[in-house]
C-alpha positions as MATLAB code, in Angstrom:
seq = 'MAPRIRWRLAATGFLSCSPSAVSFLLSSLLASGIVAVAFFLFVVSSSRRPPVLAVDGCGPDSEGSWSIGVYYGSSPFSLSPIELHGSNKSNNSAWPIANPVLTCASPSNAGYPTNFVADPFLYVQDSILYLFFESKSTTMMKGNIGVARSFDQGGTWEFLGIALREDWHLSYPFVFSYQNQIYMMPEGNRKGDLRLYRAVNFPLKWTLEKVLIRKPLIDASLIQYEGYYWLFASDFTRFGIERNAELEVWYSTSPLGPWKQHPRNPIYRADKSLGARNGGRPFIYEGSLYRLGQDCGQTYGRKVRVYKVEKLSKEEFKEVPVELGIEEPKKDRNAWNGIRYHHLDMQQLPSGNWIAVMDGDRVPSGDSTMRFLLGCTFTLLLILLIMFIGFLVGAVNCNFPPNCCMTSSRRNETSWLRNHPYINLRARRYISGMSRYGSSIRERINLKTCSGKLILSFLALVGIAFVCMSVHFLLGGNGAEEAYIFGGQYSQFTMVTMTYEARLWNLKLYVKHYSRCESVREILVVWNKGNPPKVDEFDSAVPVRIRVEEHNSLNNRFKVDPLIKTRAVLELDDDIMMTCNDVEKGFRVWRENPERLVGFYPRLLDGSPPQYRNERYARGKNGYNAILTGAAFMDSEYAFNKYWSEQAREGRTFVDRSFNCEDLLMNFLYANASLGRTVEYVHPAWAIDTSKLSTAAISRNTQVHYNIRTSCLSKFSALYGPLPLKWEFASRPDGWDR';
ca = [
     -54.759  -23.174   18.999;
     -55.807  -23.073   15.377;
     -54.123  -25.616   13.113;
     -51.058  -24.324   11.254;
     -50.926  -25.416    7.656;
     -47.580  -25.813    5.937;
     -47.527  -25.962    2.136;
     -45.103  -28.366    0.472;
     -44.322  -26.683   -2.805;
     -41.871  -29.023   -4.433;
     -40.786  -26.557   -7.070;
     -41.948  -22.959   -7.346;
     -40.407  -19.892   -8.929;
     -36.711  -19.465   -8.421;
     -36.228  -21.956   -5.600;
     -34.937  -24.663   -7.908;
     -34.154  -22.682  -11.036;
     -30.740  -23.028  -12.551;
     -28.230  -20.260  -11.883;
     -27.872  -19.632  -15.603;
     -31.580  -18.820  -15.956;
     -31.529  -16.430  -13.016;
     -28.336  -14.857  -14.267;
     -29.784  -14.347  -17.709;
     -32.984  -12.839  -16.338;
     -31.119  -10.415  -14.135;
     -28.776   -9.416  -16.915;
     -31.721   -8.876  -19.248;
     -33.574   -6.721  -16.755;
     -30.576   -4.822  -15.466;
     -27.992   -4.541  -18.203;
     -30.387   -3.787  -21.063;
     -32.717   -1.532  -19.065;
     -30.884    0.285  -16.328;
     -29.378    2.858  -18.658;
     -32.703    3.607  -20.348;
     -34.582    3.821  -17.060;
     -31.903    5.992  -15.469;
     -31.958    8.340  -18.440;
     -35.740    8.562  -18.328;
     -35.707    9.283  -14.601;
     -33.080   11.948  -15.172;
     -35.138   13.647  -17.881;
     -38.313   13.553  -15.788;
     -36.662   14.834  -12.620;
     -34.558   17.489  -14.338;
     -37.410   18.773  -16.479;
     -39.946   18.895  -13.676;
     -40.297   22.362  -12.218;
     -40.100   22.695   -8.442;
     -43.015   24.324   -6.595;
     -42.263   28.022   -6.204;
     -45.679   29.605   -5.819;
     -46.633   29.071   -2.218;
     -45.611   26.995    0.766;
     -49.240   26.013    1.413;
     -51.855   25.693   -1.270;
     -51.504   25.360   -5.028;
     -51.495   21.567   -4.727;
     -52.724   19.091   -7.329;
     -56.507   19.107   -7.430;
     -58.836   16.869   -9.412;
     -60.913   19.934  -10.290;
     -57.944   21.592  -11.996;
     -55.463   24.427  -11.520;
     -57.594   27.422  -12.481;
     -56.225   30.964  -12.545;
     -57.530   34.338  -13.748;
     -56.508   36.674  -16.577;
     -57.502   40.156  -17.767;
     -58.533   41.257  -21.272;
     -59.157   44.680  -22.826;
     -60.931   45.854  -25.959;
     -62.964   48.563  -27.617;
     -65.941   46.173  -27.632;
     -66.854   42.844  -26.006;
     -66.076   41.157  -29.332;
     -62.562   42.568  -29.779;
     -60.872   41.539  -26.548;
     -57.153   40.799  -26.313;
     -55.019   39.737  -23.310;
     -53.305   42.226  -21.063;
     -49.831   41.433  -22.409;
     -50.743   42.948  -25.777;
     -51.433   46.319  -24.164;
     -48.031   47.030  -22.574;
     -49.518   47.336  -19.105;
     -47.394   48.853  -16.327;
     -44.342   49.391  -18.520;
     -42.754   52.028  -16.310;
     -42.474   50.290  -12.941;
     -42.038   46.598  -13.610;
     -38.799   44.681  -14.026;
     -40.165   43.033  -17.157;
     -42.983   44.431  -19.196;
     -45.552   43.828  -20.355;
     -47.463   42.221  -17.495;
     -48.872   38.934  -18.756;
     -51.766   36.691  -17.842;
     -52.616   35.152  -15.483;
     -52.788   38.145  -13.141;
     -54.254   36.177  -10.226;
     -53.375   32.618   -9.219;
     -53.659   30.301   -6.237;
     -50.458   31.902   -4.934;
     -52.206   35.209   -4.174;
     -54.540   33.968   -1.408;
     -52.097   31.218   -0.338;
     -49.291   33.678    0.341;
     -51.752   35.864    2.240;
     -52.510   33.034    4.674;
     -55.498   31.439    2.935;
     -54.201   28.148    1.441;
     -55.905   27.756   -1.918;
     -55.630   25.191   -4.702;
     -57.115   27.365   -7.442;
     -59.074   30.547   -8.181;
     -61.959   30.571  -10.666;
     -65.348   32.109  -11.597;
     -64.194   35.770  -11.550;
     -66.688   38.655  -11.365;
     -65.800   42.344  -11.524;
     -67.340   45.193   -9.582;
     -66.268   48.650  -10.772;
     -66.329   51.452   -8.192;
     -65.059   54.741   -9.618;
     -61.511   53.928  -10.815;
     -61.097   50.925   -8.503;
     -61.706   47.376   -9.667;
     -62.865   44.699   -7.245;
     -62.560   41.076   -8.277;
     -64.695   38.408   -6.602;
     -63.878   34.760   -7.290;
     -64.114   31.188   -6.052;
     -61.166   30.271   -3.823;
     -60.819   26.480   -3.372;
     -59.676   25.953    0.226;
     -57.036   23.277    0.734;
     -58.053   22.710    4.366;
     -61.812   22.250    3.919;
     -61.644   21.273    0.216;
     -64.581   23.547   -0.588;
     -65.041   26.867   -2.287;
     -65.090   30.221   -0.503;
     -65.527   33.645   -2.076;
     -62.315   35.669   -2.192;
     -61.869   39.290   -3.208;
     -58.963   41.289   -4.646;
     -58.546   44.960   -5.563;
     -56.752   46.772   -8.380;
     -55.906   50.452   -8.761;
     -54.311   50.150  -12.214;
     -57.130   48.767  -14.350;
     -56.329   45.144  -13.598;
     -52.562   45.105  -14.066;
     -51.788   44.265  -10.447;
     -54.079   42.905   -7.756;
     -54.050   43.068   -3.958;
     -55.732   40.114   -2.282;
     -57.996   41.504    0.448;
     -59.288   38.300    2.028;
     -62.262   35.944    2.079;
     -65.457   37.897    1.496;
     -67.933   35.073    2.105;
     -67.602   31.688    3.763;
     -70.316   29.137    4.565;
     -70.415   25.547    5.786;
     -71.102   24.432    2.214;
     -69.341   24.964   -1.104;
     -69.613   28.434   -2.674;
     -68.652   29.584   -6.162;
     -69.805   31.853   -9.016;
     -70.080   35.086   -6.948;
     -72.406   37.136   -9.178;
     -72.050   40.690   -7.777;
     -74.366   43.561   -8.751;
     -75.880   46.765   -7.380;
     -79.550   47.617   -6.932;
     -81.081   50.693   -5.304;
     -77.762   51.867   -3.820;
     -77.045   48.474   -2.307;
     -74.452   45.902   -3.402;
     -75.590   42.292   -3.603;
     -73.943   38.949   -4.219;
     -75.730   35.867   -5.580;
     -73.217   32.986   -5.203;
     -73.754   29.394   -6.254;
     -74.405   27.186   -3.218;
     -76.507   24.346   -4.574;
     -75.425   21.949   -1.815;
     -77.633   23.951    0.531;
     -80.528   23.250   -1.839;
     -81.464   26.832   -2.717;
     -80.344   30.071   -4.368;
     -79.411   32.762   -1.825;
     -78.860   36.499   -2.015;
     -76.363   38.327    0.222;
     -76.087   42.077    0.857;
     -72.860   43.970    1.559;
     -72.748   45.311    5.121;
     -69.191   46.603    4.836;
     -68.075   46.264    1.230;
     -66.164   44.268    0.099;
     -65.415   41.908    3.017;
     -68.585   41.746    5.126;
     -71.886   40.338    3.845;
     -75.157   39.241    5.367;
     -77.878   36.924    4.098;
     -80.655   39.020    2.586;
     -83.076   36.309    1.513;
     -83.552   32.997   -0.240;
     -84.515   33.795   -3.813;
     -85.481   30.357   -5.132;
     -85.793   27.139   -3.143;
     -84.134   24.993   -5.757;
     -80.470   23.912   -6.136;
     -79.671   26.200   -9.059;
     -76.061   26.695  -10.148;
     -74.238   29.563  -11.878;
     -77.230   31.898  -11.681;
     -76.880   35.165  -13.645;
     -79.384   37.979  -13.948;
     -79.855   41.073  -16.092;
     -82.473   43.780  -16.577;
     -83.931   43.727  -20.086;
     -87.102   45.198  -21.577;
     -88.894   45.867  -18.310;
     -88.049   42.667  -16.443;
     -85.195   41.085  -14.570;
     -84.221   37.814  -16.175;
     -82.390   35.040  -14.373;
     -80.533   32.260  -16.208;
     -79.488   29.206  -14.184;
     -79.174   25.407  -14.275;
     -80.653   22.676  -12.115;
     -77.743   20.610  -10.789;
     -79.881   17.694   -9.674;
     -79.883   16.394  -13.243;
     -78.017   13.196  -14.062;
     -76.284   11.613  -17.029;
     -76.163   13.568  -20.256;
     -78.339   16.326  -18.758;
     -75.732   17.290  -16.153;
     -74.118   20.594  -17.185;
     -76.503   20.546  -20.169;
     -79.636   22.072  -18.614;
     -80.719   25.739  -18.711;
     -83.697   27.406  -17.066;
     -85.045   30.957  -17.368;
     -86.828   32.841  -14.577;
     -88.246   36.382  -14.536;
     -89.323   39.032  -12.038;
     -89.951   42.753  -11.712;
     -87.178   42.996   -9.085;
     -83.917   41.158   -8.479;
     -85.208   40.529   -4.958;
     -88.082   38.479   -6.371;
     -90.497   36.845   -6.389;
     -89.247   34.832   -9.358;
     -91.418   32.909  -11.817;
     -90.385   30.092  -14.107;
     -90.458   30.528  -17.849;
     -93.086   28.237  -19.399;
     -90.509   26.723  -21.765;
     -88.232   25.483  -18.968;
     -85.910   23.720  -19.326;
     -84.585   25.533  -22.377;
     -81.783   22.980  -22.878;
     -81.364   19.552  -21.332;
     -79.413   17.162  -23.573;
     -76.179   18.492  -25.098;
     -73.223   19.647  -22.968;
     -71.531   21.344  -25.903;
     -74.370   23.837  -26.482;
     -73.302   26.121  -23.639;
     -76.393   25.546  -21.517;
     -74.594   26.151  -18.220;
     -73.793   29.831  -17.721;
     -70.236   30.985  -18.298;
     -70.402   34.525  -16.953;
     -72.454   37.710  -16.736;
     -74.987   38.425  -19.520;
     -74.411   41.797  -21.190;
     -76.088   44.248  -23.537;
     -74.175   45.606  -26.504;
     -75.622   47.919  -29.160;
     -79.120   47.187  -27.888;
     -78.860   43.389  -28.067;
     -78.731   40.937  -25.170;
     -75.961   38.322  -25.074;
     -75.596   35.289  -22.826;
     -72.339   33.466  -22.041;
     -72.354   29.681  -21.717;
     -69.913   26.837  -21.062;
     -69.088   24.285  -23.707;
     -68.617   21.109  -21.649;
     -68.547   18.737  -24.615;
     -64.989   17.352  -24.271;
     -64.271   18.115  -20.635;
     -65.942   20.239  -17.991;
     -65.537   23.924  -18.839;
     -63.794   23.372  -22.180;
     -64.513   26.871  -23.535;
     -66.840   29.854  -23.365;
     -69.548   30.336  -25.960;
     -71.556   33.510  -26.540;
     -75.188   33.589  -27.645;
     -77.249   36.458  -28.978;
     -80.742   36.379  -27.486;
     -83.126   37.108  -30.357;
     -86.390   36.569  -28.481;
     -87.013   36.900  -24.757;
     -90.458   37.343  -23.290;
     -92.690   35.653  -20.763;
     -93.730   33.242  -23.516;
     -90.719   32.937  -25.846;
     -86.993   32.388  -25.759;
     -84.589   32.059  -28.658;
     -80.831   32.543  -28.898;
     -78.255   31.947  -31.612;
     -74.477   31.433  -31.268;
     -72.088   34.194  -32.350;
     -68.302   34.443  -32.443;
     -66.664   35.472  -29.174;
     -63.690   37.104  -30.868;
     -61.004   35.883  -28.432;
     -58.138   34.006  -30.080;
     -57.775   30.402  -28.977;
     -54.519   29.646  -27.097;
     -52.057   27.576  -29.154;
     -49.558   26.435  -26.536;
     -51.725   23.655  -25.067;
     -50.637   22.798  -21.513;
     -47.841   25.347  -21.578;
     -50.442   28.145  -21.680;
     -52.301   29.106  -18.510;
     -55.637   28.628  -20.339;
     -54.399   26.250  -23.003;
     -56.772   23.355  -22.270;
     -59.934   25.091  -21.061;
     -61.498   28.415  -20.076;
     -65.046   28.400  -18.769;
     -65.941   31.793  -17.334;
     -65.895   35.374  -18.640;
     -67.181   38.598  -17.089;
     -67.198   41.658  -19.362;
     -68.023   45.209  -18.302;
     -67.815   48.609  -19.921;
     -65.598   51.151  -18.188;
     -66.456   54.867  -17.828;
     -63.956   55.524  -20.653;
     -66.147   53.530  -23.038;
     -63.647   50.691  -23.421;
     -64.361   47.185  -22.188;
     -62.554   45.089  -19.632;
     -63.022   41.374  -19.035;
     -61.776   38.786  -16.579;
     -61.487   35.147  -17.596;
     -60.461   31.999  -15.788;
     -58.383   29.314  -17.460;
     -56.710   25.990  -16.814;
     -53.807   24.086  -18.372;
     -55.171   20.598  -17.573;
     -58.520   18.882  -18.192;
     -60.981   18.009  -15.465;
     -59.810   15.114  -13.277;
     -56.272   15.241  -14.651;
     -54.454   14.639  -11.351;
     -56.712   11.692  -10.510;
     -56.296   10.201  -13.974;
     -52.501   10.525  -13.818;
     -52.446    8.795  -10.424;
     -54.648    5.951  -11.639;
     -52.576    5.477  -14.794;
     -49.374    5.469  -12.747;
     -50.790    2.851  -10.386;
     -52.017    0.807  -13.355;
     -48.577    0.675  -14.957;
     -47.040   -0.153  -11.577;
     -49.452   -3.073  -11.214;
     -48.704   -4.231  -14.754;
     -44.998   -4.125  -13.912;
     -45.553   -6.311  -10.835;
     -47.599   -8.792  -12.841;
     -44.954   -8.851  -15.560;
     -42.222   -9.606  -13.029;
     -44.358  -12.410  -11.612;
     -44.915  -13.757  -15.123;
     -41.196  -13.683  -15.920;
     -40.546  -15.485  -12.659;
     -43.082  -18.153  -13.599;
     -41.657  -18.355  -17.098;
     -38.135  -18.946  -15.852;
     -39.435  -21.435  -13.325;
     -41.467  -23.201  -16.035;
     -38.408  -23.588  -18.210;
     -36.274  -25.232  -15.532;
     -38.719  -26.561  -12.943;
     -41.386  -29.265  -12.652;
     -44.717  -28.879  -10.889;
     -45.677  -32.277   -9.402;
     -49.397  -32.845   -9.074;
     -49.158  -33.294   -5.292;
     -47.470  -29.939   -4.708;
     -50.548  -28.530   -3.026;
     -50.971  -31.428   -0.603;
     -50.821  -30.207    2.943;
     -49.300  -31.734    6.031;
     -50.530  -30.995    9.504;
     -49.571  -31.715   13.042;
     -50.476  -35.027   14.574;
     -54.180  -35.314   15.382;
     -54.879  -32.131   13.375;
     -57.289  -32.117   10.474;
     -56.007  -30.689    7.203;
     -58.200  -27.869    5.861;
     -57.817  -29.096    2.283;
     -58.663  -32.690    3.311;
     -61.910  -31.362    4.729;
     -62.627  -29.619    1.388;
     -61.952  -32.279   -1.236;
     -63.629  -30.292   -4.041;
     -61.236  -27.357   -3.590;
     -58.327  -29.749   -3.184;
     -59.231  -31.473   -6.432;
     -59.564  -28.160   -8.304;
     -56.217  -26.970   -6.979;
     -54.485  -30.187   -8.022;
     -56.029  -29.973  -11.483;
     -54.902  -26.353  -11.766;
     -51.331  -27.221  -10.768;
     -51.340  -30.196  -13.138;
     -52.412  -27.851  -15.927;
     -49.562  -25.518  -15.038;
     -47.173  -28.443  -15.260;
     -48.483  -29.380  -18.696;
     -48.224  -25.791  -19.876;
     -44.758  -25.624  -18.351;
     -43.764  -28.729  -20.250;
     -45.126  -27.243  -23.454;
     -43.216  -24.018  -22.864;
     -40.103  -25.985  -21.998;
     -40.294  -27.727  -25.354;
     -40.602  -24.447  -27.216;
     -38.352  -22.154  -25.171;
     -34.813  -22.825  -24.140;
     -32.772  -20.129  -22.500;
     -29.752  -21.309  -24.430;
     -31.463  -20.687  -27.778;
     -31.880  -17.383  -29.582;
     -35.683  -17.567  -29.391;
     -35.653  -17.963  -25.616;
     -33.259  -15.083  -25.151;
     -35.295  -12.971  -27.565;
     -38.554  -13.558  -25.686;
     -37.052  -12.717  -22.298;
     -35.336   -9.661  -23.748;
     -38.654   -8.497  -25.190;
     -40.360   -8.942  -21.818;
     -37.537   -7.033  -20.168;
     -38.082   -4.151  -22.610;
     -41.807   -4.197  -21.849;
     -40.920   -3.987  -18.156;
     -38.693   -0.997  -18.829;
     -41.569    0.672  -20.677;
     -43.867    0.038  -17.695;
     -41.286    1.602  -15.358;
     -41.006    4.675  -17.552;
     -44.771    5.104  -17.854;
     -45.259    4.636  -14.125;
     -42.625    7.256  -13.310;
     -44.040    9.586  -15.961;
     -47.567    9.564  -14.549;
     -46.685    9.451  -10.843;
     -43.675   11.796  -10.790;
     -43.709   13.633  -14.099;
     -46.130   16.405  -13.156;
     -49.052   17.531  -15.304;
     -47.055   17.707  -18.539;
     -46.846   21.502  -18.603;
     -43.698   23.628  -18.639;
     -45.048   26.670  -16.867;
     -43.756   30.194  -16.458;
     -42.295   31.271  -13.116;
     -43.985   34.013  -11.146;
     -41.938   36.928   -9.777;
     -43.267   39.745   -7.640;
     -46.759   38.315   -7.977;
     -46.699   38.769  -11.749;
     -45.930   37.067  -15.022;
     -44.423   38.643  -18.100;
     -43.229   37.812  -21.615;
     -40.079   38.140  -23.681;
     -39.018   38.155  -27.317;
     -36.726   35.458  -28.678;
     -34.060   36.653  -31.109;
     -32.028   34.306  -33.264;
     -29.670   34.959  -36.146;
     -29.326   32.568  -39.070;
     -29.140   32.157  -42.844;
     -30.420   29.841  -45.552;
     -28.015   26.947  -44.909;
     -29.600   26.433  -41.482;
     -33.279   26.623  -42.431;
     -34.031   23.060  -41.323;
     -32.580   23.892  -37.926;
     -34.635   27.069  -37.686;
     -37.927   25.276  -38.312;
     -37.222   22.864  -35.455;
     -36.200   25.783  -33.258;
     -39.380   27.783  -33.911;
     -41.703   24.834  -33.407;
     -40.156   24.014  -30.036;
     -39.627   27.430  -28.454;
     -42.871   28.994  -29.659;
     -44.658   26.660  -27.209;
     -42.817   28.078  -24.176;
     -45.332   30.029  -22.134;
     -43.506   33.353  -21.753;
     -42.423   33.640  -25.395;
     -44.400   36.422  -27.080;
     -42.667   36.620  -30.463;
     -39.737   35.063  -32.300;
     -37.555   37.464  -34.252;
     -35.374   35.876  -36.927;
     -32.415   38.011  -37.983;
     -31.792   36.805  -41.552;
     -28.191   37.462  -42.502;
     -27.747   35.833  -45.900;
     -29.704   34.167  -48.696;
     -33.365   34.057  -49.629;
     -35.519   34.364  -46.505;
     -38.337   31.883  -45.903;
     -41.987   32.840  -45.671;
     -43.547   33.156  -42.238;
     -46.212   30.569  -43.028;
     -43.487   27.926  -43.481;
     -43.091   27.724  -39.701;
     -45.176   25.699  -37.268;
     -45.365   28.348  -34.570;
     -47.687   29.120  -31.667;
     -46.546   32.770  -31.589;
     -45.938   35.391  -34.280;
     -42.680   34.969  -36.216;
     -41.038   38.060  -37.694;
     -38.146   37.853  -40.160;
     -35.837   40.862  -40.339;
     -33.739   40.660  -43.489;
     -30.330   42.306  -43.198;
     -28.410   43.918  -46.062;
     -24.992   42.799  -44.860;
     -23.914   39.531  -43.309;
     -22.636   40.722  -39.937;
     -22.679   39.246  -36.453;
     -23.400   42.751  -35.164;
     -26.911   42.421  -36.594;
     -27.781   40.235  -33.636;
     -27.946   43.300  -31.359;
     -29.386   45.861  -33.760;
     -31.839   48.299  -32.193;
     -35.341   47.205  -33.193;
     -38.285   49.486  -32.287;
     -40.750   46.715  -33.207;
     -39.730   44.633  -30.192;
     -42.601   45.030  -27.710;
     -41.003   43.509  -24.605;
     -38.280   44.743  -22.302;
     -36.656   41.324  -22.125;
     -35.123   39.512  -25.073;
     -33.577   36.079  -25.149;
     -30.732   35.908  -27.619;
     -30.551   32.212  -28.421;
     -28.611   30.602  -31.260;
     -30.734   28.510  -33.574;
     -28.586   25.434  -32.924;
     -29.245   25.260  -29.163;
     -32.152   23.155  -27.904;
     -33.163   23.065  -24.234;
     -36.379   22.604  -22.276;
     -38.937   25.367  -21.908;
     -38.580   24.944  -18.159;
     -34.903   25.927  -18.350;
     -35.790   28.925  -20.486;
     -38.438   29.967  -17.957;
     -35.929   29.637  -15.104;
     -33.551   31.955  -16.928;
     -36.337   34.476  -17.452;
     -37.203   34.375  -13.762;
     -33.581   35.034  -12.783;
     -33.315   37.908  -15.272;
     -36.464   39.500  -13.856;
     -34.756   39.478  -10.466;
     -31.720   41.209  -12.024;
     -32.757   43.053  -15.208;
     -29.482   45.006  -15.244;
     -27.475   41.822  -15.887;
     -26.783   39.377  -18.669;
     -28.397   36.124  -17.543;
     -27.494   33.059  -19.538;
     -26.749   29.369  -19.766;
     -23.071   29.169  -20.904;
     -20.536   30.571  -18.387;
     -16.919   31.400  -19.143;
     -13.947   32.470  -17.037;
     -11.850   34.839  -19.131;
      -8.610   35.435  -17.247;
      -4.858   35.303  -17.627;
      -2.274   37.809  -18.790;
      -2.827   38.111  -21.638;
      -6.386   36.760  -21.252;
      -7.188   33.467  -22.939;
     -10.466   32.034  -24.099;
     -11.298   28.663  -22.523;
     -14.348   26.405  -22.245;
     -16.774   25.832  -19.366;
     -14.669   23.011  -17.957;
     -11.970   25.523  -17.113;
     -14.492   27.776  -15.320;
     -15.769   24.799  -13.352;
     -12.241   23.872  -12.358;
     -11.666   27.394  -11.054;
     -15.172   27.454   -9.488;
     -16.083   30.785  -10.989;
     -17.068   32.756  -14.083;
     -17.006   36.379  -15.215;
     -18.717   36.202  -18.616;
     -21.890   34.756  -20.164;
     -22.100   33.808  -23.825;
     -24.878   35.868  -25.353;
     -25.708   33.117  -27.804;
     -27.995   31.947  -24.985;
     -28.703   34.874  -22.667;
     -31.447   37.233  -21.462;
     -30.872   40.977  -21.588;
     -32.662   44.310  -21.508;
     -33.520   45.005  -25.159;
     -33.309   48.782  -24.862;
     -30.229   49.035  -22.656;
     -28.163   46.276  -24.268;
     -28.864   47.148  -27.909;
     -28.356   50.871  -27.424;
     -25.133   50.158  -25.569;
     -23.868   47.882  -28.331;
     -24.591   50.473  -31.039;
     -23.205   53.421  -29.108;
     -20.247   55.432  -30.316;
     -18.175   53.868  -27.547;
     -18.636   50.424  -29.104;
     -17.842   51.460  -32.700;
     -14.255   50.150  -32.742;
     -15.324   46.915  -31.067;
     -18.037   46.358  -33.702;
     -15.478   46.938  -36.439;
     -13.249   44.256  -34.934;
     -16.247   41.856  -34.780;
     -16.862   42.389  -38.493;
     -13.195   41.874  -39.311;
     -12.909   38.605  -37.361;
     -16.514   37.467  -37.951;
     -16.596   36.403  -34.298;
     -16.737   37.643  -30.694;
     -19.927   39.761  -30.722;
     -20.958   38.044  -27.479;
     -17.620   38.861  -25.838;
     -17.969   42.500  -26.844;
     -21.356   42.679  -25.120;
     -19.799   41.324  -21.904;
     -17.052   43.965  -21.969;
     -19.584   46.753  -22.611;
     -21.701   45.643  -19.643;
     -18.650   45.379  -17.367;
     -17.355   48.759  -18.484;
     -20.653   50.474  -17.598;
     -21.066   49.082  -14.060;
     -19.081   48.576  -10.877;
     -21.447   45.820   -9.739;
     -22.149   42.348  -10.954;
     -23.117   42.209  -14.607;
     -23.567   38.511  -15.423;
     -25.408   35.583  -13.877;
     -25.485   31.915  -14.782;
     -28.408   29.478  -14.876;
     -27.627   25.788  -15.254;
     -29.876   24.052  -17.814;
     -30.982   20.507  -17.060;
     -29.755   19.546  -20.518;
     -28.950   21.304  -23.770;
     -28.268   19.933  -27.245;
     -26.033   21.690  -29.746;
     -27.486   20.702  -33.126;
     -24.630   22.413  -34.973;
     -22.714   19.184  -34.417;
     -25.107   17.630  -36.924;
     -24.381   20.262  -39.552;
     -21.370   21.618  -41.418;
     -22.740   25.155  -41.100;
     -21.093   26.401  -37.884;
     -18.313   28.955  -37.425;
     -17.113   27.192  -34.258;
     -16.778   23.771  -35.867;
     -12.970   23.996  -35.813;
     -12.644   24.442  -32.078;
      -8.964   25.359  -31.887;
      -9.160   28.007  -34.616;
     -12.332   29.376  -33.049;
     -10.664   29.643  -29.628;
      -7.581   31.330  -31.107;
      -9.722   34.013  -32.732;
     -11.549   34.602  -29.485;
      -8.303   34.922  -27.568;
      -7.251   37.720  -29.937;
     -10.643   39.349  -29.346;
     -10.035   39.313  -25.607;
      -6.762   41.159  -26.013;
      -8.397   43.765  -28.230;
     -11.441   44.342  -26.021;
      -9.351   44.448  -22.838;
      -7.271   47.207  -24.358;
     -10.390   49.128  -25.427;
     -12.691   48.690  -22.423;
     -10.576   47.432  -19.552;
     -10.490   43.969  -17.947;
     -13.468   41.890  -16.914;
     -14.202   41.367  -13.194;
     -12.359   38.574  -11.414;
     -15.120   35.983  -10.987;
     -18.367   34.987   -9.296;
     -18.660   31.539   -7.824;
     -21.047   28.832   -8.910;
     -23.803   27.553   -6.581;
     -24.337   30.890   -4.874;
     -28.124   30.963   -5.420;
     -30.377   29.493   -2.680;
     -32.486   27.707   -5.299;
     -29.409   25.975   -6.738;
     -30.168   27.010  -10.315;
     -26.532   28.046  -10.872;
     -24.813   24.821   -9.846;
];
């Protein structure tokens, strides 16, 4: 039996520390930090969106979370996203359709678990669009080539399946036709060559036609120009600064080869930001050849650059950068392509207009890995800090005798340390040094003094910070507050708020925050009184429009406005602040029920005569029958026309007379026009009413405000009949109405 060594540690850590020291440490760590940590955990957990895209697939991936969007324009240099074109207005619950139009959810929900979709290429066949793209498999963790089809010019897409699958990674499915055949030239550099496939049964069945070039080229694109076929590609065997920074040119009289290298190869080989690596299909516009490249300067695939090829022959090559003409996203991680977009395929339709497909991502390359490493780092720092505090408390109250590392063994057994005197001596010197340092600390720090308590309190605060950072990186998601998909599509809405000059400071905060929410297309400010501000005074990621009213009336909130370009509007008071995630949840629920008022403040208006009460009363009765429209989604056409109908004239007059109750009137008008449910509640994780910080609020005197609203209820009940009885809370399967 091997000898068993027992260490005699005379005094270590908390074994002989005084109860007062331990008590103080625990109180410092717990009492001063538990509230802050609990609040931080609450904010992180409540703000984090649950996965709603697909049961399988769409998981965190170190390569990113790529998705695909559609753009239209009269030329390749005047492209704008699909949401600016009012696509599919007639048959969608919320128009316009918004980018992205294809995500990881499309193949995942069809039975092909996918983490992301990227590298889109279009193939136009009559009026049908086929979209080929890289589909990152979650089972094999490699790329396959997926295909989708659209009959409405890219507004909606039907995922057809996996068009091409190999034992190695595939991406960049460059699809083209030649001599009545359809070919695909995907990137498969791990096989060590560039291969060409031919469609046997388009679009889902392909066969290997030939190996074009026996070299691991990536993102190969070809085009016919001035008598030759030209192929642009990059050698992925490069290392260091040349990786993603190398470009080669090849030429041939046929896309089937043979291909010859350009004598100036490699064209680029040292700067990732120059767009050396291809970023899509080359195109010809007004007689000139243009090449698309990836700017990989800050992160892989940061943006797409376009180059005009001025000279291209068997001896020369020259290109110059030109402006792409696509507006940069301003919502950062809240936009589907806010951090990077690295691929663009543009083609001219038979109508003469241009269509383009682009991929985009809301996180940089390696984001999930970096967040995990940072979370683990802060967790390790927290452990080390706790160990240090334990040593510190032990050093204050404990002594480390120099013989604490002496070992005792069983009779006739040889001590391991006695057989290694050098290590024994070093250990004893180390422990003696700890004792001296402990004595020095003991002289300077006393738990009973202010300085000692201050130091331990500071360390406790540092520990709290480490906890918060660890939770943030490990559990806080990727930092984006994304839109929610419904029916396979995204959409946008207009925010409407009503204010006046006394609340300008509040409005600026409001615009800066909500303009970053992904589904917000425009913010409309209904200016009721005073000198309106200029639009350029606001820090906004979306257009801000100020509609100045002649008369100060609460009815102006619901005025019919033909300039609103979305079906959905969110009426939200300028003194209410909540997370973008809560706003996006409300928009998702409204898209499920566009005939309802969907909002965040429920009320139960009952009694005989009816009385106005707060949310606590509704919670006590476990039901509600009204939604305050100061924070509610509605159909802009239906709701506004209903409010300004002849039927609502007397109600509007009463609103002007009382300068209150416009939201209650809207509830009565909805209830009067339907026998079904007309309101639905969404519970926000948290909401702040900033009117409490200002004297400019009509509801500041709560009792007077409630009395006025009670009189409104009596008036509206007489005019339009009673409201429904109630709908219970927590009736949704997702629990958003609890």
